[in-house]
C-alpha positions in Angstrom: -42.2 -10.4 -19.7 -45.2 -11.5 -21.5 -45.0 -11.9 -25.3 -48.3 -12.7 -26.6 -51.7 -13.7 -25.4 -54.0 -14.9 -25.3 -52.9 -18.7 -26.8 -55.4 -21.6 -26.3 -53.9 -25.0 -26.7 -56.2 -27.6 -27.6 -55.9 -31.3 -26.1 -58.6 -33.0 -27.3 -56.8 -34.9 -29.7 -53.2 -35.4 -28.1 -52.5 -39.3 -27.8 -49.1 -39.6 -26.9 -46.6 -37.8 -24.7 -44.2 -36.9 -27.4 -47.1 -35.2 -29.3 -48.2 -33.1 -26.2 -44.5 -31.8 -25.5 -44.2 -31.1 -29.3 -47.8 -29.0 -28.9 -46.9 -27.5 -26.0 -43.7 -26.5 -27.1 -45.2 -25.1 -30.4 -48.0 -23.1 -28.8 -45.8 -21.8 -26.1 -42.8 -20.5 -27.9 -40.2 -22.9 -26.1 -37.2 -22.5 -28.0 -36.0 -25.4 -30.4 -32.8 -26.9 -28.3 -34.9 -27.5 -25.3 -36.2 -31.2 -24.8 -39.3 -32.2 -25.3 -40.0 -33.7 -21.6 -41.0 -32.3 -18.0 -37.8 -31.1 -16.8 -37.8 -29.0 -20.2 -41.1 -27.9 -19.5 -40.4 -26.8 -16.1 -37.5 -24.7 -16.8 -39.4 -23.0 -19.8 -42.6 -22.5 -18.2 -41.8 -22.8 -14.6 -38.8 -19.7 -14.0 -40.2 -16.3 -14.1 -36.9 -14.8 -16.0 -36.6 -18.0 -18.8 -37.9 -16.0 -21.4 -41.6 -15.0 -22.7 -45.1 -16.7 -22.5 -48.1 -15.7 -23.6 -50.4 -13.1 -21.2 -53.0 -16.2 -20.8 -52.8 -19.6 -21.6 -56.4 -21.8 -22.4 -56.0 -25.6 -22.3 -59.0 -27.0 -24.1 -59.7 -30.9 -24.0 -58.6 -31.2 -20.7 -61.0 -33.7 -19.8 -59.8 -35.6 -23.0 -56.3 -35.3 -21.8 -56.9 -36.4 -18.4 -58.6 -39.4 -19.7 -56.5 -40.4 -22.2 -53.3 -39.6 -20.6 -53.7 -39.1 -17.0 -50.1 -39.3 -16.2 -49.3 -36.7 -18.5 -52.2 -34.3 -17.8 -51.1 -34.7 -14.0 -47.4 -33.6 -14.7 -48.6 -30.8 -16.7 -51.2 -29.3 -14.4 -48.3 -29.8 -11.6 -45.7 -27.9 -13.7 -47.7 -25.2 -14.7 -49.3 -24.7 -11.1 -45.6 -24.6 -9.5 -44.8 -22.1 -12.1 -47.3 -20.0 -11.1 -46.7 -20.7 -7.5 -43.1 -19.3 -8.2 -44.1 -16.0 -9.8 -44.7 -16.8 -13.4 -47.1 -13.8 -14.8 -49.5 -15.7 -16.9 -53.2 -16.2 -16.7 -54.0 -20.4 -17.4 -57.6 -21.6 -17.7 -58.5 -25.3 -17.6 -61.3 -26.1 -20.1 -63.2 -28.9 -20.5 
């Protein structure tokens, strides 16, 4: 069940993986006990019954993140697309 929406996540100033994970967890409402890593992100975002997600998420500053942290950008996109393929009900937009 979706809890809120839309959520805008500004990635343009993210410079480290740890800041990225903190931002994602805070903006997406992940539980405090969840780890701040890609496995935890995948568990929280990747399972249709894992909890409440926003109706939609707009990632802005995508190109800046992709240039600054290409590995993290790739993993973020893969986790999100994997979750959507598994049936997560969330509209996702990737913006410059």
